[in-house]
C-alpha positions in Angstrom: -70.2 10.1 -95.1 -70.8 12.0 -91.8 -72.1 15.6 -91.1 -71.7 18.4 -89.1 -75.2 19.8 -88.2 -75.5 23.6 -87.1 -78.4 25.2 -86.1 -78.7 29.2 -86.3 -76.4 29.0 -89.1 -77.1 32.3 -90.7 -76.2 34.2 -87.5 -73.0 35.8 -86.9 -71.7 33.0 -84.7 -73.4 30.1 -86.7 -71.9 31.4 -89.7 -68.4 31.3 -88.2 -68.9 27.9 -87.2 -70.0 26.9 -90.7 -66.8 28.6 -92.2 -64.4 27.1 -89.8 -65.9 23.5 -89.8 -66.2 23.6 -93.6 -62.6 24.8 -93.9 -61.6 21.7 -91.9 -63.2 19.6 -94.7 -66.4 18.8 -92.7 -69.5 18.0 -94.7 -72.4 20.6 -93.4 -76.1 20.4 -92.7 -77.0 24.0 -92.0 -80.4 25.4 -90.9 -81.9 28.7 -89.9 -85.1 30.6 -90.5 -84.2 32.5 -93.5 -83.9 30.4 -96.7 -82.3 33.1 -98.7 -79.4 33.7 -96.2 -78.9 30.0 -96.1 -78.6 29.9 -99.9 -76.3 32.9 -99.8 -74.0 31.3 -97.1 -73.8 28.0 -99.3 -72.8 29.7 -102.2 -70.0 31.5 -100.1 -68.7 28.1 -98.9 -66.0 26.4 -101.1 -67.7 23.2 -102.7 -64.2 21.5 -102.7 -64.1 21.6 -99.1 -66.9 19.2 -98.6 -70.8 18.8 -99.2 -73.2 21.6 -97.9 -77.0 20.9 -97.3 -79.3 23.6 -96.3 -82.9 23.4 -95.1 -85.0 26.4 -93.6 -86.5 25.7 -90.4 -88.1 27.5 -87.4 -86.9 25.2 -84.8 -89.5 26.6 -82.2 -92.4 25.0 -84.3 -92.6 21.0 -83.8 -93.9 20.3 -87.1 -91.2 22.1 -88.8 -88.6 20.6 -86.5 -89.8 16.8 -87.7 -89.8 18.1 -91.2 -86.2 19.0 -90.8 -85.2 15.8 -89.1 -86.9 13.8 -92.2 -84.9 16.0 -94.5 -81.8 14.8 -92.9 -83.1 11.3 -93.1 -80.4 8.6 -92.3 -77.4 10.8 -92.7 -75.1 10.3 -89.7 -74.2 13.1 -87.5 -70.6 13.4 -86.1 -70.9 16.9 -84.8 -74.0 18.8 -83.6 -73.6 22.7 -82.9 -76.4 24.2 -81.4 -76.2 27.9 -81.9 -79.9 29.1 -82.6 -80.9 31.5 -79.9 -82.5 34.9 -79.1 -80.8 37.4 -76.6 -84.1 39.6 -75.7 -83.5 41.5 -72.9 -86.5 43.5 -71.0 -88.7 43.3 -67.9 -90.7 40.3 -67.9 -94.1 42.1 -67.6 -93.4 43.5 -71.1 -93.3 40.2 -72.8 -96.5 38.7 -74.7 -97.1 35.0 -73.8 -96.1 34.3 -77.5 -92.7 36.0 -77.1 -92.1 34.4 -73.6 -92.7 30.8 -75.2 -90.5 31.8 -78.2 -87.5 32.5 -76.0 -87.7 29.5 -74.0 -88.3 27.2 -77.1 -85.5 28.7 -79.2 -82.9 29.0 -76.3 -83.7 25.5 -74.9 -86.3 23.4 -76.3 -84.8 23.4 -79.8 -81.4 22.4 -78.5 -82.8 19.7 -76.5 -84.7 18.3 -79.4 -81.9 18.5 -81.9 -79.6 16.8 -79.3 -82.1 14.0 -78.9 -82.2 13.7 -82.9 -78.5 13.8 -83.2 -78.1 10.9 -80.5 -80.5 8.8 -82.5 -78.6 9.4 -85.9 -75.2 9.7 -84.7 -72.0 8.4 -86.2 -69.5 6.2 -84.3 -68.5 9.3 -82.5 -70.4 12.6 -81.9 -69.6 15.9 -80.5 -72.2 18.0 -79.2 -71.5 21.9 -78.7 -74.1 23.9 -76.9 -73.8 27.6 -77.2 -74.9 28.9 -73.9 -74.0 32.1 -72.2 -72.1 33.7 -69.1 -75.9 35.1 -68.5 -76.7 31.6 -67.4 -74.5 31.5 -64.3 -76.7 33.5 -62.1 -80.3 34.7 -62.1 -80.5 38.1 -64.0 -83.6 40.5 -63.3 -84.4 42.2 -66.6 -82.9 39.3 -68.4 -84.7 36.8 -66.4 -86.0 34.3 -69.4 -82.7 34.4 -71.3 -80.6 33.7 -68.2 -82.9 31.0 -67.2 -82.8 29.3 -70.3 -79.2 29.6 -70.9 -78.7 28.3 -67.3 -81.0 25.4 -68.2 -78.9 24.6 -71.3 -75.6 24.6 -69.5 -77.1 22.2 -66.7 -78.4 20.1 -69.3 -75.2 20.0 -71.3 -73.1 18.9 -68.2 -75.5 16.4 -67.1 -75.8 14.7 -70.5 -72.2 14.7 -70.7 -71.7 12.5 -67.7 -74.7 10.0 -69.0 -72.8 9.6 -72.2 -69.5 8.9 -70.9 -67.9 5.8 -72.6 -70.5 6.0 -75.4 -68.3 8.0 -78.0 -70.5 11.3 -77.2 -69.0 14.2 -75.6 -71.1 17.4 -74.7 -69.7 20.8 -74.5 -71.4 23.9 -73.1 -70.0 27.3 -74.5 -70.2 30.3 -72.3 -69.3 33.4 -74.2 -70.0 36.8 -72.7 -70.9 39.7 -75.1 -70.0 39.0 -78.6 -69.8 41.6 -81.4 -72.6 40.5 -83.7 -75.6 42.7 -84.8 -75.4 46.5 -84.8 -77.6 46.8 -81.7 -75.5 44.3 -79.7 -72.2 46.2 -80.7 -74.0 49.3 -79.6 -74.8 47.6 -76.2 -71.5 46.6 -75.8 -69.9 50.1 -76.3 -72.6 51.3 -73.7 -71.1 49.0 -71.3 -67.9 51.0 -71.2 -64.3 50.0 -70.9 -65.1 46.7 -69.2 -67.7 45.9 -71.6 -65.4 46.3 -74.5 -62.5 44.5 -72.6 -64.5 41.4 -72.0 -66.4 41.2 -75.3 -65.2 38.8 -78.1 -65.6 38.3 -81.8 -67.3 35.4 -83.2 -64.1 33.9 -84.6 -62.9 33.8 -80.9 -66.0 32.0 -79.6 -65.9 29.6 -82.4 -62.2 28.9 -81.9 -62.5 28.3 -78.3 -65.6 26.1 -78.8 -64.2 23.7 -81.3 -61.0 23.5 -79.2 -62.8 22.7 -76.2 -64.9 20.1 -77.8 -61.8 18.3 -79.2 -60.5 18.1 -75.7 -63.8 16.6 -74.4 -64.2 19.5 -72.1 -67.7 19.7 -70.4 -67.9 23.5 -70.5 -65.7 26.5 -71.7 -65.9 30.1 -70.6 -64.6 32.2 -73.4 -62.1 34.8 -72.5 -60.0 35.4 -69.5 -62.1 38.6 -68.5 -65.2 36.4 -68.2 -63.5 33.4 -66.5 -62.5 36.2 -63.8 -66.1 37.3 -63.6 -67.3 33.9 -63.1 -64.7 33.1 -60.4 -65.8 36.4 -58.5 -69.4 35.7 -59.0 -69.3 32.6 -57.0 -67.9 34.5 -54.0 -70.7 37.1 -53.9 -74.0 36.1 -52.1 -77.0 35.8 -54.5 -79.0 38.6 -53.0 -76.2 41.0 -53.6 -75.8 39.8 -57.2 -79.5 40.3 -57.9 -79.4 43.6 -56.5 -76.5 44.8 -58.5 -77.7 43.3 -61.7 -81.3 44.9 -61.2 -79.8 48.2 -60.6 -77.4 47.9 -63.6 -79.7 46.6 -66.3 -83.3 48.0 -65.2 -83.4 50.6 -68.0 -81.9 48.4 -70.8 -83.7 47.0 -73.7 -82.8 44.6 -76.4 -85.1 42.8 -78.7 -84.3 42.2 -82.3 -86.6 39.2 -82.7 
């Protein structure tokens, strides 16, 4: 028996991954920080589709991570979906040292460590899906840590995919733009105006694109035509102009639900 391991399973995107993968008959191992929400999600998933194992874990904590990996034991991983993350947006000088470390650990370190574990416990074939972000394609003032971590995750995913060619392992970086999730995020999207609403996607769209890209062995997928257009245009603009525009646009924005 093989399993699909999903981190951040109690969030909007993680939950949607759990639902779509489980409906395809995959056995699941789900983790998130909230044990109650994990149990609630397990109850919602049909037991007739496959086994569902849950284990609460703060993936930023090395000791908890190792306990989580021990919980998985010798079960074989056929698919790893790294969703866990924190989309904190504010000037860097407003961060505490603890909050800065938290964002780097959850957005990059956790995914890397879970990937290392999955490689050591993989089934005959393994798909790795890393949920990155459009924010990672360019440095973003006032979103500096998040964009840096997501850029690192995309870079790591692409490089690892090349290393694993011919070894039964594919690695896919998923780059969504804004996604309708928490109430504060939905309000943020509305404040972006018509273009923000046009480019934003729902969790089901992100998950469908991610799973399709992984099945096709793609190294990366940008979710949505509008976001692909933005990515293409971004490459044509010199970095100094991008930085100036982003700084002006987001200097007064704040987002921190963590």
